[in-house]
C-alpha positions as CSV (number, residue, x, y, z in Angstrom):
1,M,99.4,126.6,79.2
2,K,98.1,125.9,82.7
3,T,94.7,124.4,83.0
4,R,92.3,124.9,85.8
5,A,92.9,121.2,86.8
6,A,96.6,121.9,87.1
7,K,95.8,124.4,89.9
8,I,94.0,122.0,92.0
9,V,95.8,121.5,95.3
10,I,96.2,118.2,97.2
11,A,97.5,117.4,100.6
12,S,98.7,114.5,102.6
13,V,100.7,113.9,105.7
14,L,103.7,111.8,106.6
15,L,102.9,108.4,108.0
16,S,103.6,109.6,111.5
17,G,101.0,112.3,111.1
18,L,98.5,109.9,109.6
19,A,98.2,108.0,112.9
20,A,95.4,110.3,114.1
21,C,93.4,110.2,110.9
22,A,94.1,107.1,108.9
23,G,96.3,105.0,111.1
24,G,99.2,105.2,108.6
25,D,97.2,103.7,105.9
26,P,99.4,102.5,103.0
27,H,96.6,103.1,100.5
28,A,96.3,106.8,101.5
29,E,100.1,107.2,101.0
30,A,100.1,105.3,97.7
31,G,97.1,107.4,96.6
32,F,98.9,110.7,97.4
33,R,102.1,109.6,95.6
34,A,100.1,108.7,92.5
35,L,98.2,112.0,92.7
36,Q,101.5,113.9,92.8
37,K,102.4,112.2,89.5
38,A,98.9,112.9,88.0
39,D,98.4,109.1,87.9
40,Y,94.7,109.3,88.6
41,A,93.9,105.8,87.5
42,T,96.2,104.5,90.3
43,A,95.3,107.2,92.9
44,E,91.5,106.7,92.8
45,P,91.3,103.0,93.9
46,E,94.1,103.5,96.5
47,L,92.2,106.5,98.0
48,K,88.9,104.6,97.9
49,Q,90.6,101.7,99.7
50,A,91.9,104.1,102.3
51,L,88.4,105.5,102.9
52,A,86.9,102.1,103.1
53,A,89.3,101.3,105.9
54,H,89.0,104.7,107.5
55,P,85.7,106.3,106.5
56,G,85.7,110.1,106.6
57,D,89.5,110.5,106.8
58,P,89.9,114.1,105.7
59,Y,93.2,113.6,104.0
60,A,92.0,110.8,101.8
61,T,88.7,112.6,101.3
62,L,90.5,115.8,100.1
63,N,92.8,113.8,97.8
64,L,89.9,111.8,96.3
65,G,88.1,115.0,95.6
66,A,91.2,116.2,93.7
67,V,91.2,113.1,91.7
68,Y,87.6,113.6,90.7
69,Q,88.1,117.3,90.0
70,N,91.2,116.5,87.8
71,T,89.3,113.9,85.9
72,G,86.3,116.0,85.0
73,R,84.0,114.8,87.8
74,A,83.6,118.0,89.7
75,D,80.1,116.9,90.7
76,Q,81.7,114.1,92.7
77,A,84.4,116.3,94.1
78,V,82.1,119.0,95.6
79,P,80.5,116.9,98.3
80,L,84.0,115.6,99.3
81,Y,85.4,119.1,99.6
82,R,82.3,120.2,101.6
83,E,83.0,117.3,104.0
84,V,86.6,118.4,104.4
85,L,85.4,122.0,105.1
86,K,83.7,120.6,108.2
87,S,86.4,118.1,109.4
88,G,89.6,119.7,108.3
89,T,89.6,123.1,109.9
90,N,92.3,122.4,112.4
91,L,94.3,119.8,110.4
92,Y,97.4,120.8,108.6
93,P,99.4,118.7,106.1
94,N,103.0,117.8,106.5
95,R,103.4,117.6,102.7
96,T,101.5,119.3,99.9
97,A,101.4,119.2,96.2
98,G,100.2,121.9,93.8
99,S,100.0,125.4,95.1
100,A,99.0,124.5,98.7
101,T,101.3,125.3,101.6
102,K,101.7,123.7,104.9
103,Q,100.2,126.8,106.6
104,Q,96.9,126.1,104.9
105,S,94.5,123.8,106.8
106,L,92.8,121.0,104.9
107,A,89.6,123.1,105.0
108,D,91.5,126.0,103.4
109,I,92.7,123.7,100.6
110,A,89.2,122.3,100.1
111,R,87.8,125.9,99.9
112,A,90.4,126.8,97.3
113,N,89.5,123.8,95.2
114,L,85.8,124.5,95.5
115,A,86.5,128.1,94.2
116,L,87.7,126.6,91.0
117,I,84.4,124.8,90.3
118,P,81.8,127.0,88.8
119,G,78.7,127.2,90.9
120,A,80.2,125.2,93.8
121,Q,80.3,128.1,96.3
C-alpha cells in the first residue's frame, strides 16, 4: 500500500547544475542520494550542512522539506516549500526522485508536496 509520504517528490541537480545554486556542494549531493534511499537520518544532517554553507539554496531547501514531510514533521516542511515557491519558479532539476519529472520546476514540485499536507494550501 502506498502512503502519502511515498508520493512526496524530491529533486536535485547534477554537480554541474549545482554551480549556480550550491556551488557543487557535496552535502547537497549526499543528502539527495540518502533521500532517494529513504535514509532520512543521513539526509537531514547533510542537507542542513548544505544549507549552512549555501543559505536559501532551493534544491537543498526542497529536499530538506521532503525529509521533514516524510518523517512526520509537515509543520517544518511547509515553510521550506513556501520558500521554494518563491525561489524555484525558473529552476528545473537534472534528476528527480518520486513522481516528479524534469519538466517540473522546483516550485511545481514544492506545490505538489504542499498539496499533500492538509491545510497547507
